[in-house]
Structure formats: structure tokens, C-alpha cells
C-alpha positions in Angstrom: 0.0 0.0 0.0 1.4 3.4 -1.0 2.0 6.2 1.5 -0.5 8.3 -0.4 -3.2 5.6 0.0 -2.5 5.3 3.7 -2.7 9.0 4.2 -6.0 9.2 2.3 -7.4 6.3 4.5 -6.3 8.1 7.7 -7.9 11.3 6.5 -11.1 9.4 5.7 -11.2 7.9 9.2 -10.5 11.3 10.8 -13.3 12.8 8.7 -15.9 10.2 9.8 -15.0 10.2 13.5 -16.6 12.1 16.3 -13.1 13.3 17.3 -13.2 15.8 14.4 -16.3 17.5 15.7 -14.9 17.6 19.3 -11.6 18.9 18.0 -13.3 21.7 16.0 -15.4 23.1 18.9 -12.8 22.7 21.7 -10.0 24.0 19.4 -12.1 27.0 18.3 -12.9 28.1 21.8 -9.3 27.6 22.9 -8.4 30.1 20.2 -11.1 32.5 21.0 -10.4 32.6 24.7 -6.7 31.9 25.1 -4.9 33.3 22.0 -3.0 36.4 23.1 0.0 38.4 22.0 1.3 40.5 25.0 3.3 42.9 22.8 0.5 43.8 20.4 -1.4 47.1 20.4 -4.6 45.0 20.4 -3.3 41.8 22.0 -6.2 39.6 20.9 -7.9 40.8 17.7 -5.4 39.8 15.0 -4.1 36.6 16.6 -7.6 35.3 17.1 -8.5 36.1 13.5 -5.3 34.2 12.5 -6.4 31.3 14.7 -9.9 31.2 13.2 -8.5 31.2 9.7 -6.2 28.3 10.6 -9.0 26.4 12.2 -11.2 26.9 9.1 -8.5 25.5 6.8 -8.2 22.3 9.0 -12.0 22.0 9.3 -12.5 22.3 5.5 -9.8 19.7 4.8 -11.5 17.1 7.1 -15.1 17.8 5.9 -16.4 14.3 5.0 -19.4 15.4 2.9 -19.8 17.2 -0.4 -19.1 20.8 0.2 -20.8 21.8 -3.0 -24.1 20.0 -2.2 -24.0 21.5 1.3 -23.7 25.1 0.2 -26.5 24.6 -2.4 -28.9 22.6 -0.3 -32.4 24.0 -0.1 -32.1 24.6 3.7 -28.7 26.4 3.7 -28.7 28.3 0.4 -31.2 31.1 1.4 -29.0 32.0 4.3 -25.7 31.4 2.5 -27.1 33.5 -0.4 -27.8 36.4 2.0 -24.3 36.1 3.5 -22.6 35.9 0.1 -24.6 39.0 -1.0 -23.3 40.9 2.0 -19.7 39.8 1.1 -20.1 40.8 -2.5 -21.5 44.2 -1.5 -18.4 44.7 0.6 -16.1 43.7 -2.2 -17.6 46.1 -4.8 -17.0 49.1 -2.6 -13.2 48.5 -2.3 -12.5 51.1 -5.0 -13.8 53.8 -2.7 -11.3 53.0 0.1 -8.5 55.5 1.0 -6.9 52.7 3.0 -6.9 49.3 1.3 -5.4 47.5 4.3 -8.3 48.5 6.5 -10.7 47.5 3.7 -8.9 44.2 3.5 -9.2 43.6 7.2 -13.0 44.1 7.1 -13.3 41.8 4.1 -11.2 39.1 5.9 -13.4 39.4 9.0 -16.6 38.9 7.0 -15.1 35.9 5.0 -14.0 34.2 8.2 -17.5 34.7 9.8 -19.2 33.2 6.7 -16.7 30.3 6.8 -17.4 29.6 10.5 -21.1 29.5 9.8 -20.6 27.1 7.0 -18.5 24.7 9.2 -21.1 24.8 12.0 -23.9 24.0 9.5 -21.9 21.2 7.9 -21.3 19.7 11.4 -25.0 19.6 12.0 -25.7 18.0 8.7 -23.2 15.2 8.9 -24.4 13.9 12.3 -27.3 11.4 12.6 -28.6 12.8 15.9 -28.8 16.6 15.6 -30.1 17.0 19.2 -27.1 15.1 20.5 -24.8 17.4 18.5 -26.5 20.5 19.9 -26.2 19.1 23.5 -22.5 18.3 23.1 -21.7 21.6 21.6 -23.7 23.6 24.2 -22.0 21.5 26.8 -18.6 22.6 25.6 -19.9 26.2 25.4 -21.2 25.9 29.0 -17.8 24.9 30.3 -16.2 27.8 28.4 -18.8 30.2 30.0 -18.2 28.6 33.4 -14.5 29.2 33.1 -14.9 32.8 31.9 -17.5 33.7 34.6 -15.5 32.1 37.5 -12.3 34.0 36.4 -14.2 37.3 36.0 -15.9 36.8 39.3 -12.6 36.3 41.2 -11.2 39.5 39.6 -14.4 41.4 40.6 -14.2 40.2 44.2 -10.5 41.0 44.3 -11.1 44.6 43.3 -14.0 44.7 45.8 -12.0 43.4 48.7 -9.1 45.8 47.9 -11.5 48.6 48.1 -10.6 49.8 44.6 -13.7 48.8 42.7 -15.0 51.9 40.9 -16.5 52.4 37.5 -13.1 53.3 36.1 -11.2 50.4 37.7 -13.9 47.9 36.6 -12.4 48.3 33.0 -9.5 46.2 34.3 -11.9 43.1 34.4 -11.2 42.0 30.9 -9.6 38.5 31.3 -8.2 37.7 27.8 -10.7 40.0 26.0 -10.2 43.5 24.7 -12.2 45.3 27.3 -14.8 44.9 30.1 -17.8 45.7 27.8 -16.8 43.0 25.3 -16.5 40.5 28.2 -20.0 41.4 29.4 -21.3 41.1 25.8 -19.8 37.7 25.3 -21.3 36.6 28.7 -24.8 37.6 27.7 -24.4 36.0 24.2 -23.4 32.7 25.9 -26.4 32.8 28.3 -29.1 31.4 25.9 -26.8 28.5 24.9 -26.1 27.7 28.6 -29.9 27.8 29.3 -30.4 25.4 26.4 -27.9 23.0 27.9 -29.4 23.3 31.4 -32.8 22.2 30.0 -31.7 19.6 27.4 -28.7 17.9 28.9 -29.7 14.8 31.0 -26.3 14.5 32.8 -26.8 15.5 36.5 -23.4 17.1 37.0 -23.7 19.0 33.7 -27.1 20.3 34.7 -25.8 21.7 37.9 -22.8 23.2 36.2 -25.2 24.9 33.7 -27.4 26.3 36.5 -24.4 27.7 38.4 -23.1 29.2 35.1 -26.5 30.8 34.5 -26.3 32.4 37.9 -22.7 33.6 37.4 -23.5 35.0 33.9 -26.5 36.9 35.1 -24.5 38.3 38.0 -21.7 39.4 35.8 -24.1 40.9 33.3 -25.3 43.2 36.1 -22.1 44.1 37.9 -19.9 44.8 34.8 -22.1 47.9 34.2 -22.5 47.5 30.5 -25.8 49.2 29.7 -26.5 47.4 26.4 -26.1 44.1 28.3 -28.7 45.3 30.9 -31.1 46.0 28.1 -30.4 42.6 26.5 -31.0 40.9 29.9 -34.3 42.6 30.4 -35.3 41.5 26.8 -34.6 37.9 27.7 -37.1 37.7 30.5 -40.3 37.9 28.5 -38.9 35.5 25.9 -38.3 32.7 28.4 -41.5 33.5 30.3 -43.4 33.0 27.1 -41.7 29.7 26.5 -42.6 28.5 30.0 -46.2 29.7 29.7 -46.5 27.9 26.4 -45.2 24.7 27.9 -47.9 24.9 30.6 -45.5 23.3 33.0 -46.3 24.8 36.4 -43.4 23.0 38.0 -40.9 24.6 35.6 -42.6 28.0 36.1 -42.2 27.7 39.9 -38.6 26.6 39.4 -38.0 29.6 37.1 -39.5 32.0 39.6 -37.6 30.5 42.5 -34.3 30.7 40.6 -35.2 34.3 39.6 -35.8 35.3 43.3 -32.7 33.4 44.4 -30.5 35.0 41.8 -31.9 38.5 42.7 -31.3 38.0 46.4 -27.8 36.7 45.9 -26.8 39.4 43.5 -28.4 42.1 45.5 -26.8 41.0 48.7 -23.3 40.6 47.2 -23.6 43.9 45.4 -24.8 45.8 48.5 -21.9 44.3 50.5 -19.1 45.0 48.1 -20.0 47.5 45.4 -20.2 51.3 45.1 -23.9 52.1 44.6 -23.0 55.5 43.1 -21.9 53.6 40.0 -25.5 52.4 39.4 -26.7 55.9 39.6 -24.1 57.1 37.1 -24.9 54.3 34.6 -28.6 54.9 35.0 -28.2 58.5 34.2 -26.2 57.5 31.2 -28.9 55.2 30.1 -31.9 57.5 30.4 -30.4 60.9 29.8 -29.2 61.4 26.1 -27.4 64.6 27.1 -25.2 63.0 29.8 -21.8 61.4 29.6 -21.1 58.8 26.9 -24.7 58.6 25.8 -24.4 62.1 24.4 -21.2 61.2 22.7 -22.7 58.1 21.0 -25.8 59.9 19.9 -23.5 62.5 18.3 -21.5 59.8 16.5 -24.8 58.3 15.2 -25.9 61.7 13.9 -22.6 62.3 12.2 -22.8 58.8 10.7 -26.3 59.5 9.4 -25.1 62.6 7.8 -22.3 60.5 6.1 -24.9 58.0 4.9 -27.1 60.7 3.4 -24.1 62.1 1.5 -22.8 58.7 0.4 -25.8 56.4 0.0 -23.7 53.8 -1.8 -21.0 53.6 0.8 -17.5 55.0 1.3 -15.7 51.6 1.3 -15.2 48.9 4.0 -13.2 50.0 7.0 -13.3 53.7 6.0 -15.8 55.2 8.5 -12.9 56.0 10.8 -11.4 58.3 8.2 -14.5 60.1 7.0 -17.0 60.7 9.8 -15.1 63.7 11.3 -15.8 65.7 8.1 -19.2 66.4 9.8 -17.4 67.8 12.9 -16.2 66.0 16.0 -17.9 68.5 18.4 -19.5 67.1 21.5 -17.1 64.1 21.5 -13.7 63.5 22.9 -12.4 63.8 19.3 -12.7 67.6 19.5 -9.7 67.8 21.8 -7.7 65.2 19.8 -7.7 62.9 22.8 -9.7 60.1 21.3 -9.8 59.2 17.6 -12.9 57.1 17.0 -12.7 54.0 14.8 -16.3 52.9 14.8 -19.7 54.6 15.5 -20.9 52.2 18.3 -23.7 51.0 16.1 -23.1 48.1 13.7 -26.1 48.8 11.4 -25.0 52.5 10.9 -21.4 51.3 10.5 -22.3 48.9 7.8 -24.7 51.3 6.1 -22.1 54.1 6.0 -19.3 51.9 4.6 -21.1 49.5 2.3 -24.2 51.6 1.5 -27.7 50.5 0.7 -26.7 47.1 -0.7 -24.7 46.4 2.5 -27.4 47.2 5.0 -30.1 45.5 3.0 -28.1 42.2 2.7 -27.1 42.4 6.4 -30.7 42.8 7.5 -31.8 40.1 5.0 -29.4 37.6 6.8 -31.4 37.9 10.0 -34.8 37.9 8.3 -34.0 34.7 6.4 -32.6 33.2 9.6 -35.8 33.9 11.6 -38.0 32.6 8.7 -36.0 29.3 8.6 -36.1 29.1 12.4 -39.8 29.4 12.7 -40.6 27.2 9.7 -39.7 24.3 12.0 -42.4 22.5 14.0 -42.8 24.5 17.2 -43.9 21.6 19.5 -40.7 19.7 18.6 -38.1 22.4 18.5 -39.5 25.2 20.6 -36.5 25.4 23.0 -34.1 25.6 20.0 -36.3 28.3 18.4 -36.3 30.3 21.7 -32.5 29.9 21.9 -32.0 31.1 18.4 -34.4 34.0 18.8 -32.8 35.0 22.0 -29.3 34.9 20.5 -30.3 37.1 17.5 -32.2 39.6 19.7 -29.2 39.9 22.1 -26.9 40.4 19.1 -29.0 43.2 17.7 -29.4 44.9 21.1 -25.6 45.0 21.8 -24.9 45.9 18.2 -27.0 49.0 18.5 -24.6 50.4 21.2 -21.4 48.5 20.5 -19.4 46.9 17.7 -19.7 43.1 18.0 -19.1 42.6 14.3 -15.5 43.7 14.9 -14.7 40.9 17.4 -14.1 37.3 16.3 -15.5 35.9 19.5 -18.9 37.6 19.1 -19.0 36.8 15.3 -18.4 33.1 16.1 -21.3 33.1 18.5 -23.5 34.7 15.9 -22.4 32.1 13.4 -23.5 29.4 15.8 -26.9 31.0 16.4 -27.4 31.3 12.6 -26.5 27.6 12.2 -29.2 26.7 14.8 -31.7 28.5 12.6 -31.3 25.9 9.8 -34.2 23.3 10.0 -33.5 20.0 11.8 -34.7 17.9 8.8 -31.8 15.6 7.8 -30.5 16.4 4.4 -29.3 13.7 2.2 -25.8 15.0 1.4 -23.5 12.3 0.0 -20.1 11.5 1.5 -17.1 12.5 -0.5 -16.2 8.9 -1.2 -19.6 8.3 -2.8 -19.3 11.1 -5.3 -18.8 10.6 -9.0 -15.5 11.7 -10.6 -17.1 15.0 -11.9 -18.6 15.7 -8.5 -15.2 15.0 -6.8 -13.5 17.4 -9.1 -16.1 20.1 -8.4 -15.9 19.5 -4.7 -12.1 19.6 -4.8 -12.3 22.9 -6.7 -14.6 24.5 -4.1 -12.4 23.2 -1.3 -9.2 24.4 -3.0 -10.6 27.8 -3.7 -11.7 28.3 0.0 -8.4 27.0 1.3 -6.3 29.3 -1.0 -8.4 32.3 0.0 -7.9 31.3 3.7 -4.1 30.9 3.1 -4.2 34.5 1.7 -6.1 35.6 4.8 -3.4 34.0 7.0 -0.6 35.8 5.2 -2.5 39.1 5.4 -3.2 38.7 9.2 0.3 37.5 9.9 1.7 40.7 8.3 -0.6 42.8 10.3 0.4 41.0 13.5 4.1 41.7 12.7 3.4 45.4 11.9 1.4 46.0 15.0 4.1 44.5 17.2 6.5 47.0 15.6 4.0 49.8 16.1 4.1 49.2 19.8 7.8 49.9 19.7 7.0 53.1 17.7 4.7 54.3 20.4 7.3 53.6 23.1 10.0 55.4 21.1 7.8 58.4 20.7 7.0 58.6 24.4 10.8 58.3 25.2 11.5 61.2 22.7 13.7 58.9 20.6 12.6 60.3 17.2 15.2 58.8 14.9 14.2 55.4 16.2 10.6 56.3 15.8 11.3 57.0 12.1 13.2 53.8 11.6 10.6 51.6 13.2 7.5 53.3 11.6 9.1 52.6 8.2 9.4 49.0 9.1 5.8 48.8 10.4 4.2 50.3 7.3 3.4 47.5 4.8 0.9 46.4 2.1 -1.3 45.0 4.9 -1.0 47.7 7.5 -1.0 51.5 7.1 -3.1 52.7 10.1 -2.7 52.0 13.8 -5.6 51.1 16.1 -6.3 54.8 16.8 -6.9 55.4 13.0 -3.6 57.4 12.8 -1.7 56.7 9.5 1.6 54.9 10.2 3.3 57.3 7.8 2.4 60.1 10.1 4.8 58.8 12.7 7.6 58.7 10.1 6.7 62.3 9.1 6.5 63.5 12.7 9.8 62.0 13.6 11.5 63.6 10.6 9.9 67.0 11.3 11.2 66.9 14.9 14.7 66.0 13.8 14.9 68.8 11.3 14.0 67.0 8.0 11.2 69.4 7.3 10.9 69.0 3.5 10.7 65.2 3.6 8.3 65.4 6.6 5.9 67.7 4.7 5.7 65.3 1.8 4.9 62.4 4.1 2.2 64.5 5.9 0.5 64.9 2.6 0.5 61.1 2.1 -0.9 60.7 5.6 -3.7 63.2 4.7 -4.5 61.1 1.6 -5.3 58.2 4.0 -7.1 60.2 6.7 -8.2 63.6 5.4 -9.7 64.8 8.7 -7.2 63.7 11.2 -6.7 66.7 13.5 -3.0 66.1 14.1 -2.3 65.5 10.4 -4.0 68.7 9.4 -2.4 70.6 12.2 1.1 69.4 11.2 0.4 70.2 7.6 -0.5 73.8 8.7 2.9 74.0 10.4 4.6 72.8 7.2 2.8 75.5 5.1 3.8 78.2 7.6 7.5 77.1 7.7 7.7 77.0 3.9 6.3 80.5 3.6 2.6 79.9 2.8 0.8 81.6 5.7 -2.6 81.7 3.9 -2.5 78.0 3.3 -1.5 77.4 6.9 -4.5 79.5 8.2 -6.9 77.5 6.0 -5.5 74.2 7.4 -5.7 75.4 11.0 -9.3 76.6 10.4 -10.1 73.2 9.0 -8.8 71.6 12.1 -11.1 73.8 14.2 -14.0 72.9 12.0 -13.4 69.2 12.7 -12.4 69.8 16.4 -13.5 73.2 17.6 -11.8 73.1 21.0 -8.4 71.9 19.7 -6.1 74.4 21.4 -3.0 73.5 19.5 -4.6 74.8 16.3 -5.7 78.0 18.0 -2.2 78.7 19.3 -0.8 78.1 15.8 -3.4 80.5 14.3 -2.4 83.1 16.9 1.3 82.6 16.0 0.6 83.0 12.2 -1.5 86.1 12.7 1.1 87.6 15.1 3.9 87.0 12.5 1.7 88.6 9.8 1.3 91.7 11.9 -2.2 91.1 13.2 -1.8 91.1 17.0 -5.5 91.8 17.6 -6.6 88.7 15.6 -3.8 86.7 17.3 -5.1 87.7 20.8 -8.7 86.6 19.8 -7.4 83.2 18.9 -5.3 83.0 22.0 -8.1 84.0 24.3 -10.4 81.3 22.8 -8.1 78.6 24.3 -9.4 76.5 27.2 -8.9 77.5 30.8 -6.3 74.7 31.3 -4.2 75.9 28.4 -4.3 79.5 29.7 -2.6 78.4 32.9 0.5 77.3 31.1 3.6 79.5 31.2 3.9 79.4 27.4 0.4 80.8 26.9 1.0 83.6 29.4 4.4 84.5 27.8 2.8 84.6 24.4 -0.1 86.8 25.7 2.5 89.3 27.1 4.2 89.6 23.8 1.0 90.2 21.9 -0.2 92.8 24.4 3.1 94.5 24.3 2.9 94.8 20.5 -0.7 96.1 20.8 0.3 98.8 23.3 3.1 99.9 21.0 
């Protein structure tokens, strides 16, 4: 027997074994919860995308059934069609992008999401007992949720016992996720699947683990102070009450009520004992008052995004919102001081609509409409719990996507892919095994597999390059903080590549090169690079401000004034531009105009010795 034949037999055995399904789910969640790069600017985003791409390649290789027949089956094609329409809508807007690497990252994210959904669906179709598959997968997910919630709970109690638990310090409760809010969102997205396992799983220990996990997830959903998660939790209550009422099972209703009272007493008691009640008041004010705190800021971002949509109904290109929204003014946000450079509008629907246009938002909404139609086409009496779980998952996703950005994070996209796979009807589809296909069908199946694998390999190369560039960018930031500008220039040139031209704050990488050159006296070269940075991000306050400085140094004061005024249009309270305008007017012999700009600076800036010294010089000239 040849080595090739032995390998093919081994692959066939692997494909048809339960180990492959177990490997896929355990391996995927290991990637989504443990993959971490400590020296990356975003330690988890790119490495987890890389892990998902690698996981998809392995999963597609060991798929035992016809991939072509699966994609075009009557139960999966409506949903796959809507997802592919969304991907095509993204692809055709590439030509509008000012940053192709950012557009490429968005495309890769969508492709991996669709691939993950496809693998979940194929897993369901290749097993003989779909209910058993769902129980085993929700069992794995329950243990993942249990580990996450226990770890987060220990961290929460640690901060409480140290007496350092405040709204600000709570942001440190992240585990291996990007921030506290994402941890809370993942917890609430896991909750319906854990409830499904608690009801469906007959193993006694597993039932108790599920119940404990439900208690922990609800507790964390409340004490992590994420307002969108609070709204999602409230939305879950009538859904599950309706399910219990429909079942007419008084024993289950009593159990549900007792668990509800018990959870409320435990959470209330622990919270009163350890937490700062003023945090609840602050978050409640944020929730109900649109003119208070971050609520005002997000509403402002939504309004600017809506203005962007009206001016660009067919989209501005994937990943480009971060470069274009400020054209409509960053007033009433932290962008106006240059302190925070927003990269997303905190609303996925508006985000998609602004970047991909009408085709993008229509196809994205169509995905969920088709999913719900497929979900409720199934016989309610047989699959009611699964339907409630799928409905709950989709509702939670939409609620948190109205206030956050779950489509950016691979963990949350994976959970959405699982919920969409649950929406596919339970009827077993007769999809032939690969070994039973005709020669033509095998060639066609090989072609589909090869195409997907080559695209995924391209995704791996793209993400790997971004990981490498972002690790270098961390060193660029460190060099800038240390004032080592020659090193900043050298490292930023290494970081910029075909796959990476913008850092996580939406600042063009080439700006760091230009800034380092400018500060080391290479003015002419720096000014040329500032223009390249502006081509990527035309409304970046620091880029525009630096270009104004270049225009002033090269003897073009009128151009400098226009650039500084553009900065103030984007960010009205940006004091650095006001000081620069005052300097230009002073040098042009207009001390009165210079004093007006100087006096418009913030109170904090007025306290600085530089401001006071400049004011004295202007007043002295006016008096003369």
C-alpha cells in the first residue's frame, strides 16, 4: 500500500470520527479565549482572526461530505445566499477606500465569519442525531462560559476586597478579551446556549454546572455595568417566560420563579456588600439621559454617521468610517480635543450602512430575516427550545450591536455564526459523503475546497503581516514617548506595509515617520509624508495641524491659516490649532486677531507659562 493511500485512508477515518467535531469546537474556543500576544497594540484581535483562519483550513480539509451539495442545499442556500450577497456588497466598494489594508481587514473578517457559519452548518448536517450534536456543543460552550465567569468573578471580588472597585477600575476586568464591555457582551451572548444546555442535557453534573453558570453570567451581566447588556438581559425575561407559559408546565414556572428570586437575592446581597452604589446611579443617568456622559457622545456619533450615509448612500468603502466621519465635525465628542480618535460609530447597522451603502445594510438585515424565517418554519412543538434559543441569541446580538461593535470581534462573530446555524431546520438532508461522489462531483468538490483553502491561506498571510506590523507599532509608540525620534522614524518605516497602514487609533503609520522627521529637522521630507498621511485620513486633527505647520514654515501663511481653520471645523476646542493660528497672525502683523485666537483657548491651556508668555508679547505689541 502506498504512502498516499495510507494518508487518504487516515484522513477518511478522521473525517468520519466524532473526534473531528470535538476537535473543532474545543479547538475553536481555545483560540477565541486563550490566543493572546502581549506585545501587540490589540493583544487579541489579529491573533484570534489568525487562529480562526487556521481552524477553518483544517476544518474544511476534514469535511467528509460534499461541500458543493452542502452550500447549495435547499435549507442552507437562502442563508448562505444572503451572507454571500453581503460579502459581494463589501467587495464592490473596495475602489472607494482610501486605506486598502483597512478595507482588506474588514473583508477578511466577513469571510471568516461566513466560513465559520458554513462549518457549523456542515457539522449539524453530517451527524445522525442533531439533538445530541447540539447538546454536546452547548456542553462545551457551557464549560467555556463557566471558566470565563469564574475567572471574572474572582477578579471582581479581588477589586472589591481591595476597596478599589470603581466604574473606572472595573475596566480592568477583561480576562483575555479586549475590554470589560466585550467580556460582558460575550457573557450575555453565551447565556441562551447555557440555558439550552441546562434544559436539554440529562447528565446530572452537567445540569448543575449549567445552572451555576447561568447564575454567574446573570451576576456578571449586572455588575460589569454595560448598559447594552442590561437591556439585553431585560429583553430575555419575556422570551423565556413566554416559553414556560407555552409549555404549561407549572413545576418549571415555579422553578424559574424561585431561581429568579434566588438570583436576585444573591446578586443584591453581594452587590450591597461590596460595590459602590453610586456607579449604578451614574450608569442609570447615562442610560436614560441622552445629554449626559457617553450617551451624548454616542448619539453625536450616530448623527454624524447618518449625515455621512445621506451624502454617500452607496457607501465609502469597508473600514473607512474612521477616516470620513469627522468631516461632519467631532464637536461634543472626545475627538474635539484630539484625545480620542474614534474608529467605529458604536452601532453596527449604521457602521455597515455608511461603509457599504444601501446594498450592504439590505443584505445584512436580510441575513437575520432569512434566519428567523428558517427558524420558525420548524415544528414549534418539537423544536420550541431551540427556536427560543436562536431567537434570544439574535435579539441579544441586535441589542448590543445598537450600542457597541460586536461585528469587529471574532469571539462575538463566532457566537452569531453558531446561532445562525441553529436556525437551519432540523430535517436531515441527504448530502453524499465525499467517497460516494462521481468523478465529476469529486473534481467540483475539490475545486470548491481548494478555492476556499487558498483564500484562507491568503487571509493567514495578510493577518500575519498585520500582527508583525502591529508589534513593531508598539515599539514606535514607546520610542515616541521616550522622545527617541530617529528610532521612531526607523521603526515606523518597518511597520508600514501592504497589509498595514493605520494604527488602532486610526492614525496613519506614515504620520509617525513624518512626525519623527519633522522633529529631527528633516522638514521638506516630513511635509511630503504628511500629505501622504492626509490622503489616507483627510480629517485627522494632528495630520491637518502638522500640515499647517509645514505650510507656515515653507512661507505659505494663507494655506496654513486654512488648514488650521479646517482643524477647528473638525475639532472646535483643539487648542494647538488655536495657538498656531495666533502665531501665524502675530507673525503677519495682526496682533488683535492673534489675541482673539489666544483667548479662545481652554482654561487649562491659559494656565500654562507658554500661553502667558505669548499673551504678554501680543499685548506689548498692541500697546506699542
